[in-house]
PDB file of N, CA, C, O and CB in Angstrom:
ATOM      1  N   MET A   1       2.664 118.871  30.486  1.00  0.00           N
ATOM      2  CA  MET A   1       3.825 118.253  31.809  1.00  0.00           C
ATOM      3  C   MET A   1       3.342 120.078  32.910  1.00  0.00           C
ATOM      4  O   MET A   1       3.003 121.241  32.690  1.00  0.00           O
ATOM      5  CB  MET A   1       6.550 118.034  30.905  1.00  0.00           C
ATOM      6  N   ARG A   2       3.567 119.385  33.767  1.00  0.00           N
ATOM      7  CA  ARG A   2       3.433 120.498  35.197  1.00  0.00           C
ATOM      8  C   ARG A   2       4.265 120.275  36.279  1.00  0.00           C
ATOM      9  O   ARG A   2       4.517 119.070  36.275  1.00  0.00           O
ATOM     10  CB  ARG A   2       2.019 120.473  35.948  1.00  0.00           C
ATOM     11  N   ALA A   3       4.980 120.976  37.468  1.00  0.00           N
ATOM     12  CA  ALA A   3       5.957 121.252  37.890  1.00  0.00           C
ATOM     13  C   ALA A   3       5.877 122.409  38.900  1.00  0.00           C
ATOM     14  O   ALA A   3       5.569 123.575  38.651  1.00  0.00           O
ATOM     15  CB  ALA A   3       6.678 121.378  36.912  1.00  0.00           C
ATOM     16  N   GLN A   4       6.194 121.898  40.025  1.00  0.00           N
ATOM     17  CA  GLN A   4       6.144 123.326  40.874  1.00  0.00           C
ATOM     18  C   GLN A   4       7.666 123.559  41.430  1.00  0.00           C
ATOM     19  O   GLN A   4       8.414 122.604  41.219  1.00  0.00           O
ATOM     20  CB  GLN A   4       4.944 123.243  42.330  1.00  0.00           C
ATOM     21  N   PRO A   5       8.186 124.577  42.045  1.00  0.00           N
ATOM     22  CA  PRO A   5       9.401 124.546  42.820  1.00  0.00           C
ATOM     23  C   PRO A   5       9.761 123.575  43.461  1.00  0.00           C
ATOM     24  O   PRO A   5       8.766 123.172  44.065  1.00  0.00           O
ATOM     25  CB  PRO A   5       9.470 125.346  43.595  1.00  0.00           C
ATOM     26  N   GLY A   6      10.705 122.894  43.707  1.00  0.00           N
ATOM     27  CA  GLY A   6      10.872 122.081  44.928  1.00  0.00           C
ATOM     28  C   GLY A   6      10.865 119.988  44.234  1.00  0.00           C
ATOM     29  O   GLY A   6      11.170 118.928  44.779  1.00  0.00           O
ATOM     30  N   ASP A   7      10.341 120.363  42.835  1.00  0.00           N
ATOM     31  CA  ASP A   7      10.504 119.046  41.813  1.00  0.00           C
ATOM     32  C   ASP A   7      11.343 118.696  41.676  1.00  0.00           C
ATOM     33  O   ASP A   7      12.116 119.304  42.417  1.00  0.00           O
ATOM     34  CB  ASP A   7      10.247 118.974  40.696  1.00  0.00           C
ATOM     35  N   ARG A   8      11.839 117.982  41.122  1.00  0.00           N
ATOM     36  CA  ARG A   8      12.975 117.271  40.527  1.00  0.00           C
ATOM     37  C   ARG A   8      12.696 117.552  38.958  1.00  0.00           C
ATOM     38  O   ARG A   8      11.507 117.863  38.884  1.00  0.00           O
ATOM     39  CB  ARG A   8      13.024 115.580  40.967  1.00  0.00           C
ATOM     40  N   LEU A   9      13.136 117.569  38.002  1.00  0.00           N
ATOM     41  CA  LEU A   9      13.080 117.830  36.234  1.00  0.00           C
ATOM     42  C   LEU A   9      14.501 116.349  35.687  1.00  0.00           C
ATOM     43  O   LEU A   9      15.723 116.365  35.546  1.00  0.00           O
ATOM     44  CB  LEU A   9      13.888 120.261  35.692  1.00  0.00           C
ATOM     45  N   HIS A  10      13.742 115.601  35.587  1.00  0.00           N
ATOM     46  CA  HIS A  10      14.934 114.424  34.782  1.00  0.00           C
ATOM     47  C   HIS A  10      14.890 114.608  33.447  1.00  0.00           C
ATOM     48  O   HIS A  10      13.740 114.602  33.009  1.00  0.00           O
ATOM     49  CB  HIS A  10      14.631 112.708  34.948  1.00  0.00           C
ATOM     50  N   VAL A  11      16.009 114.821  32.395  1.00  0.00           N
ATOM     51  CA  VAL A  11      16.138 114.991  31.353  1.00  0.00           C
ATOM     52  C   VAL A  11      16.654 113.302  31.086  1.00  0.00           C
ATOM     53  O   VAL A  11      17.094 112.802  32.121  1.00  0.00           O
ATOM     54  CB  VAL A  11      16.984 116.294  31.084  1.00  0.00           C
ATOM     55  N   HIS A  12      16.660 112.726  30.337  1.00  0.00           N
ATOM     56  CA  HIS A  12      16.964 111.413  30.105  1.00  0.00           C
ATOM     57  C   HIS A  12      18.276 111.412  29.068  1.00  0.00           C
ATOM     58  O   HIS A  12      18.220 112.298  28.216  1.00  0.00           O
ATOM     59  CB  HIS A  12      15.634 110.662  29.529  1.00  0.00           C
ATOM     60  N   GLY A  13      19.110 110.792  29.035  1.00  0.00           N
ATOM     61  CA  GLY A  13      20.610 111.355  28.424  1.00  0.00           C
ATOM     62  C   GLY A  13      19.784 110.810  27.037  1.00  0.00           C
ATOM     63  O   GLY A  13      18.764 110.122  27.061  1.00  0.00           O
ATOM     64  N   ARG A  14      20.624 111.388  25.596  1.00  0.00           N
ATOM     65  CA  ARG A  14      19.686 111.058  24.382  1.00  0.00           C
ATOM     66  C   ARG A  14      20.362 109.843  23.505  1.00  0.00           C
ATOM     67  O   ARG A  14      19.416 109.276  22.958  1.00  0.00           O
ATOM     68  CB  ARG A  14      19.479 112.484  23.373  1.00  0.00           C
ATOM     69  N   THR A  15      21.315 109.346  23.219  1.00  0.00           N
ATOM     70  CA  THR A  15      22.322 108.812  23.395  1.00  0.00           C
ATOM     71  C   THR A  15      22.724 107.379  24.028  1.00  0.00           C
ATOM     72  O   THR A  15      22.297 107.528  25.173  1.00  0.00           O
ATOM     73  CB  THR A  15      22.727 109.614  23.867  1.00  0.00           C
ATOM     74  N   VAL A  16      23.141 106.414  23.994  1.00  0.00           N
ATOM     75  CA  VAL A  16      23.460 105.443  25.081  1.00  0.00           C
ATOM     76  C   VAL A  16      24.642 105.924  25.108  1.00  0.00           C
ATOM     77  O   VAL A  16      25.291 106.358  24.157  1.00  0.00           O
ATOM     78  CB  VAL A  16      23.322 103.888  24.925  1.00  0.00           C
ATOM     79  N   GLY A  17      25.071 105.821  26.702  1.00  0.00           N
ATOM     80  CA  GLY A  17      25.816 105.851  27.114  1.00  0.00           C
ATOM     81  C   GLY A  17      25.713 107.658  27.798  1.00  0.00           C
ATOM     82  O   GLY A  17      26.156 107.957  28.907  1.00  0.00           O
ATOM     83  N   ASP A  18      25.225 108.385  27.104  1.00  0.00           N
ATOM     84  CA  ASP A  18      24.435 110.077  27.746  1.00  0.00           C
ATOM     85  C   ASP A  18      24.489 109.271  28.825  1.00  0.00           C
ATOM     86  O   ASP A  18      24.253 108.066  28.907  1.00  0.00           O
ATOM     87  CB  ASP A  18      22.592 110.957  27.210  1.00  0.00           C
ATOM     88  N   PRO A  19      24.989 110.439  30.057  1.00  0.00           N
ATOM     89  CA  PRO A  19      24.094 110.011  31.670  1.00  0.00           C
ATOM     90  C   PRO A  19      23.119 111.375  31.592  1.00  0.00           C
ATOM     91  O   PRO A  19      23.386 112.509  31.194  1.00  0.00           O
ATOM     92  CB  PRO A  19      25.376 109.988  33.583  1.00  0.00           C
ATOM     93  N   ASP A  20      21.720 110.733  32.203  1.00  0.00           N
ATOM     94  CA  ASP A  20      20.734 112.058  32.616  1.00  0.00           C
ATOM     95  C   ASP A  20      21.122 113.298  33.544  1.00  0.00           C
ATOM     96  O   ASP A  20      22.068 113.346  34.331  1.00  0.00           O
ATOM     97  CB  ASP A  20      19.546 111.515  33.360  1.00  0.00           C
ATOM     98  N   ASP A  21      20.119 114.353  33.258  1.00  0.00           N
ATOM     99  CA  ASP A  21      20.595 115.114  33.871  1.00  0.00           C
ATOM    100  C   ASP A  21      19.458 115.154  34.716  1.00  0.00           C
ATOM    101  O   ASP A  21      18.337 114.848  34.311  1.00  0.00           O
ATOM    102  CB  ASP A  21      21.121 116.164  33.247  1.00  0.00           C
ATOM    103  N   VAL A  22      19.723 115.554  35.982  1.00  0.00           N
ATOM    104  CA  VAL A  22      18.960 115.720  37.260  1.00  0.00           C
ATOM    105  C   VAL A  22      18.590 117.337  37.505  1.00  0.00           C
ATOM    106  O   VAL A  22      19.391 117.847  38.289  1.00  0.00           O
ATOM    107  CB  VAL A  22      19.907 115.106  38.538  1.00  0.00           C
ATOM    108  N   ALA A  23      17.629 118.201  37.049  1.00  0.00           N
ATOM    109  CA  ALA A  23      18.114 119.600  38.326  1.00  0.00           C
ATOM    110  C   ALA A  23      16.680 119.244  39.545  1.00  0.00           C
ATOM    111  O   ALA A  23      15.951 118.253  39.542  1.00  0.00           O
ATOM    112  CB  ALA A  23      17.907 121.998  37.324  1.00  0.00           C
ATOM    113  N   GLU A  24      16.644 120.511  40.554  1.00  0.00           N
ATOM    114  CA  GLU A  24      15.779 120.887  41.050  1.00  0.00           C
ATOM    115  C   GLU A  24      14.704 122.593  40.266  1.00  0.00           C
ATOM    116  O   GLU A  24      15.053 123.638  39.716  1.00  0.00           O
ATOM    117  CB  GLU A  24      16.536 120.886  42.380  1.00  0.00           C
ATOM    118  N   VAL A  25      13.696 122.129  40.568  1.00  0.00           N
ATOM    119  CA  VAL A  25      13.136 123.621  39.661  1.00  0.00           C
ATOM    120  C   VAL A  25      12.999 124.712  40.617  1.00  0.00           C
ATOM    121  O   VAL A  25      11.977 124.565  41.287  1.00  0.00           O
ATOM    122  CB  VAL A  25      11.485 123.493  38.865  1.00  0.00           C
ATOM    123  N   VAL A  26      13.247 125.100  40.729  1.00  0.00           N
ATOM    124  CA  VAL A  26      13.527 126.578  41.724  1.00  0.00           C
ATOM    125  C   VAL A  26      12.234 127.592  41.642  1.00  0.00           C
ATOM    126  O   VAL A  26      11.638 128.088  42.598  1.00  0.00           O
ATOM    127  CB  VAL A  26      15.044 127.606  41.053  1.00  0.00           C
ATOM    128  N   GLU A  27      11.885 127.814  39.851  1.00  0.00           N
ATOM    129  CA  GLU A  27      11.489 128.579  39.704  1.00  0.00           C
ATOM    130  C   GLU A  27       9.815 127.714  38.653  1.00  0.00           C
ATOM    131  O   GLU A  27       9.717 126.722  37.931  1.00  0.00           O
ATOM    132  CB  GLU A  27      12.712 129.579  39.242  1.00  0.00           C
ATOM    133  N   VAL A  28       8.796 128.799  39.144  1.00  0.00           N
ATOM    134  CA  VAL A  28       8.107 128.007  37.626  1.00  0.00           C
ATOM    135  C   VAL A  28       7.655 129.046  36.734  1.00  0.00           C
ATOM    136  O   VAL A  28       6.507 129.405  36.998  1.00  0.00           O
ATOM    137  CB  VAL A  28       6.629 126.953  37.872  1.00  0.00           C
ATOM    138  N   ARG A  29       8.257 129.719  35.639  1.00  0.00           N
ATOM    139  CA  ARG A  29       7.409 130.869  34.774  1.00  0.00           C
ATOM    140  C   ARG A  29       6.120 130.811  34.099  1.00  0.00           C
ATOM    141  O   ARG A  29       5.361 131.769  33.955  1.00  0.00           O
ATOM    142  CB  ARG A  29       8.106 131.236  33.754  1.00  0.00           C
ATOM    143  N   GLY A  30       5.901 129.465  33.644  1.00  0.00           N
ATOM    144  CA  GLY A  30       4.545 129.631  32.802  1.00  0.00           C
ATOM    145  C   GLY A  30       3.118 129.426  33.820  1.00  0.00           C
ATOM    146  O   GLY A  30       3.183 129.276  35.041  1.00  0.00           O
ATOM    147  N   GLU A  31       1.865 129.457  33.033  1.00  0.00           N
ATOM    148  CA  GLU A  31       0.389 129.484  34.545  1.00  0.00           C
ATOM    149  C   GLU A  31       0.786 127.872  34.531  1.00  0.00           C
ATOM    150  O   GLU A  31       1.286 127.120  33.694  1.00  0.00           O
ATOM    151  CB  GLU A  31      -2.084 130.033  34.031  1.00  0.00           C
ATOM    152  N   GLY A  32       0.368 127.749  35.713  1.00  0.00           N
ATOM    153  CA  GLY A  32      -0.339 126.785  36.430  1.00  0.00           C
ATOM    154  C   GLY A  32       0.351 125.536  36.262  1.00  0.00           C
ATOM    155  O   GLY A  32      -0.112 124.398  36.187  1.00  0.00           O
ATOM    156  N   GLY A  33       1.626 125.976  36.212  1.00  0.00           N
ATOM    157  CA  GLY A  33       3.074 124.916  36.565  1.00  0.00           C
ATOM    158  C   GLY A  33       3.194 124.604  35.015  1.00  0.00           C
ATOM    159  O   GLY A  33       3.821 123.655  34.545  1.00  0.00           O
ATOM    160  N   ALA A  34       2.660 125.329  34.471  1.00  0.00           N
ATOM    161  CA  ALA A  34       3.281 124.879  32.834  1.00  0.00           C
ATOM    162  C   ALA A  34       4.856 125.437  32.149  1.00  0.00           C
ATOM    163  O   ALA A  34       5.004 126.575  32.593  1.00  0.00           O
ATOM    164  CB  ALA A  34       2.070 125.575  31.660  1.00  0.00           C
ATOM    165  N   PRO A  35       5.645 125.199  31.564  1.00  0.00           N
ATOM    166  CA  PRO A  35       6.800 125.184  31.358  1.00  0.00           C
ATOM    167  C   PRO A  35       6.792 126.840  30.928  1.00  0.00           C
ATOM    168  O   PRO A  35       5.744 127.476  30.822  1.00  0.00           O
ATOM    169  CB  PRO A  35       7.257 123.991  30.359  1.00  0.00           C
ATOM    170  N   PRO A  36       8.070 127.389  30.713  1.00  0.00           N
ATOM    171  CA  PRO A  36       9.430 127.356  31.168  1.00  0.00           C
ATOM    172  C   PRO A  36       9.508 127.212  32.930  1.00  0.00           C
ATOM    173  O   PRO A  36       8.892 127.598  33.924  1.00  0.00           O
ATOM    174  CB  PRO A  36      10.155 128.791  30.586  1.00  0.00           C
ATOM    175  N   TYR A  37      10.536 126.501  32.615  1.00  0.00           N
ATOM    176  CA  TYR A  37      11.462 126.597  34.273  1.00  0.00           C
ATOM    177  C   TYR A  37      12.380 126.526  34.397  1.00  0.00           C
ATOM    178  O   TYR A  37      13.075 125.983  33.538  1.00  0.00           O
ATOM    179  CB  TYR A  37      11.415 125.871  35.238  1.00  0.00           C
ATOM    180  N   LEU A  38      13.158 127.279  36.094  1.00  0.00           N
ATOM    181  CA  LEU A  38      13.906 127.906  35.761  1.00  0.00           C
ATOM    182  C   LEU A  38      14.476 126.677  36.786  1.00  0.00           C
ATOM    183  O   LEU A  38      13.674 126.087  37.511  1.00  0.00           O
ATOM    184  CB  LEU A  38      13.887 129.484  35.760  1.00  0.00           C
ATOM    185  N   VAL A  39      16.115 126.289  36.794  1.00  0.00           N
ATOM    186  CA  VAL A  39      16.177 125.091  37.531  1.00  0.00           C
ATOM    187  C   VAL A  39      17.818 125.038  37.707  1.00  0.00           C
ATOM    188  O   VAL A  39      18.782 125.348  37.006  1.00  0.00           O
ATOM    189  CB  VAL A  39      15.424 123.741  36.709  1.00  0.00           C
ATOM    190  N   ARG A  40      17.600 124.432  39.125  1.00  0.00           N
ATOM    191  CA  ARG A  40      19.202 124.417  39.759  1.00  0.00           C
ATOM    192  C   ARG A  40      19.645 122.995  39.614  1.00  0.00           C
ATOM    193  O   ARG A  40      19.031 122.003  40.007  1.00  0.00           O
ATOM    194  CB  ARG A  40      19.346 124.878  41.522  1.00  0.00           C
ATOM    195  N   HIS A  41      21.240 123.048  38.757  1.00  0.00           N
ATOM    196  CA  HIS A  41      21.694 121.668  38.676  1.00  0.00           C
ATOM    197  C   HIS A  41      22.317 121.325  39.643  1.00  0.00           C
ATOM    198  O   HIS A  41      21.846 121.922  40.611  1.00  0.00           O
ATOM    199  CB  HIS A  41      22.409 121.355  37.697  1.00  0.00           C
ATOM    200  N   ALA A  42      23.304 120.549  39.996  1.00  0.00           N
ATOM    201  CA  ALA A  42      24.065 119.975  41.187  1.00  0.00           C
ATOM    202  C   ALA A  42      25.281 120.482  41.618  1.00  0.00           C
ATOM    203  O   ALA A  42      25.697 120.331  42.767  1.00  0.00           O
ATOM    204  CB  ALA A  42      24.336 118.722  40.998  1.00  0.00           C
ATOM    205  N   ASP A  43      25.974 121.188  40.578  1.00  0.00           N
ATOM    206  CA  ASP A  43      26.837 122.020  40.191  1.00  0.00           C
ATOM    207  C   ASP A  43      26.649 123.208  40.742  1.00  0.00           C
ATOM    208  O   ASP A  43      27.631 123.646  41.342  1.00  0.00           O
ATOM    209  CB  ASP A  43      26.894 122.086  38.986  1.00  0.00           C
ATOM    210  N   GLY A  44      25.591 123.945  40.729  1.00  0.00           N
ATOM    211  CA  GLY A  44      25.084 124.920  41.316  1.00  0.00           C
ATOM    212  C   GLY A  44      24.543 126.436  40.150  1.00  0.00           C
ATOM    213  O   GLY A  44      24.099 127.579  40.250  1.00  0.00           O
ATOM    214  N   ARG A  45      25.030 125.285  38.942  1.00  0.00           N
ATOM    215  CA  ARG A  45      24.422 126.450  37.273  1.00  0.00           C
ATOM    216  C   ARG A  45      22.634 126.510  37.489  1.00  0.00           C
ATOM    217  O   ARG A  45      21.838 125.857  38.164  1.00  0.00           O
ATOM    218  CB  ARG A  45      24.838 125.264  35.015  1.00  0.00           C
ATOM    219  N   GLU A  46      22.537 127.484  36.673  1.00  0.00           N
ATOM    220  CA  GLU A  46      20.702 127.637  36.483  1.00  0.00           C
ATOM    221  C   GLU A  46      20.723 127.734  35.418  1.00  0.00           C
ATOM    222  O   GLU A  46      21.731 128.089  34.806  1.00  0.00           O
ATOM    223  CB  GLU A  46      19.733 128.813  37.056  1.00  0.00           C
ATOM    224  N   ALA A  47      19.354 127.381  34.747  1.00  0.00           N
ATOM    225  CA  ALA A  47      18.979 127.275  33.562  1.00  0.00           C
ATOM    226  C   ALA A  47      17.499 127.593  33.479  1.00  0.00           C
ATOM    227  O   ALA A  47      16.675 127.077  34.234  1.00  0.00           O
ATOM    228  CB  ALA A  47      19.342 126.040  33.095  1.00  0.00           C
ATOM    229  N   LEU A  48      17.233 128.364  32.638  1.00  0.00           N
ATOM    230  CA  LEU A  48      15.840 128.432  32.078  1.00  0.00           C
ATOM    231  C   LEU A  48      15.726 127.458  30.642  1.00  0.00           C
ATOM    232  O   LEU A  48      16.279 127.523  29.544  1.00  0.00           O
ATOM    233  CB  LEU A  48      15.485 130.124  31.741  1.00  0.00           C
ATOM    234  N   ILE A  49      14.647 126.471  31.290  1.00  0.00           N
ATOM    235  CA  ILE A  49      14.337 125.199  30.380  1.00  0.00           C
ATOM    236  C   ILE A  49      13.024 125.257  29.689  1.00  0.00           C
ATOM    237  O   ILE A  49      12.168 125.993  30.181  1.00  0.00           O
ATOM    238  CB  ILE A  49      14.328 123.873  31.219  1.00  0.00           C
ATOM    239  N   PHE A  50      12.803 124.717  28.830  1.00  0.00           N
ATOM    240  CA  PHE A  50      11.981 124.642  28.019  1.00  0.00           C
ATOM    241  C   PHE A  50      11.847 122.907  27.428  1.00  0.00           C
ATOM    242  O   PHE A  50      12.265 122.727  26.284  1.00  0.00           O
ATOM    243  CB  PHE A  50      12.381 125.758  27.053  1.00  0.00           C
ATOM    244  N   PRO A  51      11.355 121.834  28.086  1.00  0.00           N
ATOM    245  CA  PRO A  51      11.563 120.700  28.497  1.00  0.00           C
ATOM    246  C   PRO A  51      10.979 119.912  27.523  1.00  0.00           C
ATOM    247  O   PRO A  51       9.768 119.983  27.317  1.00  0.00           O
ATOM    248  CB  PRO A  51      11.164 120.504  29.738  1.00  0.00           C
ATOM    249  N   GLY A  52      11.816 119.047  26.799  1.00  0.00           N
ATOM    250  CA  GLY A  52      11.410 117.893  25.837  1.00  0.00           C
ATOM    251  C   GLY A  52      10.127 116.756  25.882  1.00  0.00           C
ATOM    252  O   GLY A  52       9.296 116.675  26.787  1.00  0.00           O
ATOM    253  N   PRO A  53      10.185 116.034  24.842  1.00  0.00           N
ATOM    254  CA  PRO A  53       9.388 115.328  25.013  1.00  0.00           C
ATOM    255  C   PRO A  53      10.856 113.719  25.976  1.00  0.00           C
ATOM    256  O   PRO A  53      10.600 112.546  26.247  1.00  0.00           O
ATOM    257  CB  PRO A  53       8.377 115.205  23.238  1.00  0.00           C
ATOM    258  N   ASP A  54      11.848 114.302  26.121  1.00  0.00           N
ATOM    259  CA  ASP A  54      12.833 113.190  26.834  1.00  0.00           C
ATOM    260  C   ASP A  54      12.849 113.628  28.345  1.00  0.00           C
ATOM    261  O   ASP A  54      13.835 113.315  29.013  1.00  0.00           O
ATOM    262  CB  ASP A  54      14.545 113.182  26.160  1.00  0.00           C
ATOM    263  N   ALA A  55      12.032 114.188  28.806  1.00  0.00           N
ATOM    264  CA  ALA A  55      12.080 115.169  30.439  1.00  0.00           C
ATOM    265  C   ALA A  55      10.750 114.836  31.115  1.00  0.00           C
ATOM    266  O   ALA A  55       9.632 114.678  30.625  1.00  0.00           O
ATOM    267  CB  ALA A  55      12.124 117.191  30.249  1.00  0.00           C
ATOM    268  N   GLU A  56      11.090 114.788  32.111  1.00  0.00           N
ATOM    269  CA  GLU A  56       9.773 114.020  33.226  1.00  0.00           C
ATOM    270  C   GLU A  56      10.168 114.963  34.541  1.00  0.00           C
ATOM    271  O   GLU A  56      11.322 115.255  34.855  1.00  0.00           O
ATOM    272  CB  GLU A  56      10.013 111.808  33.694  1.00  0.00           C
ATOM    273  N   VAL A  57       8.907 115.395  35.273  1.00  0.00           N
ATOM    274  CA  VAL A  57       9.023 115.887  36.348  1.00  0.00           C
ATOM    275  C   VAL A  57       9.230 115.010  37.664  1.00  0.00           C
ATOM    276  O   VAL A  57       8.072 114.614  37.797  1.00  0.00           O
ATOM    277  CB  VAL A  57       8.051 116.599  36.366  1.00  0.00           C
ATOM    278  N   GLU A  58       9.688 114.642  38.354  1.00  0.00           N
ATOM    279  CA  GLU A  58       9.825 113.617  39.869  1.00  0.00           C
ATOM    280  C   GLU A  58       8.840 114.830  40.996  1.00  0.00           C
ATOM    281  O   GLU A  58       9.531 115.790  41.335  1.00  0.00           O
ATOM    282  CB  GLU A  58      12.180 113.340  40.613  1.00  0.00           C
ATOM    283  N   THR A  59       7.888 114.839  41.360  1.00  0.00           N
ATOM    284  CA  THR A  59       7.346 115.680  42.121  1.00  0.00           C
ATOM    285  C   THR A  59       7.960 115.206  43.674  1.00  0.00           C
ATOM    286  O   THR A  59       8.439 114.095  43.902  1.00  0.00           O
ATOM    287  CB  THR A  59       5.734 115.651  41.865  1.00  0.00           C
ATOM    288  N   ALA A  60       7.829 116.298  44.653  1.00  0.00           N
ATOM    289  CA  ALA A  60       9.048 116.480  45.804  1.00  0.00           C
ATOM    290  C   ALA A  60       7.804 115.609  46.776  1.00  0.00           C
ATOM    291  O   ALA A  60       8.024 115.332  47.955  1.00  0.00           O
ATOM    292  CB  ALA A  60       9.727 118.579  46.418  1.00  0.00           C
TER     293      ALA A  60
END
């Protein structure tokens, strides 16, 4: 998985009825676009994320 600032990280809900989570990649802390990613959610929260297999990067 590779990302750059401005991309969106889309994490799919784990169970039926769980909403998906989409956050903007603010900073890439791994080498060559690799995780971890500092992301900002729509409500302004920021978090350091190591995405799992239920996530995908949507390029800007």
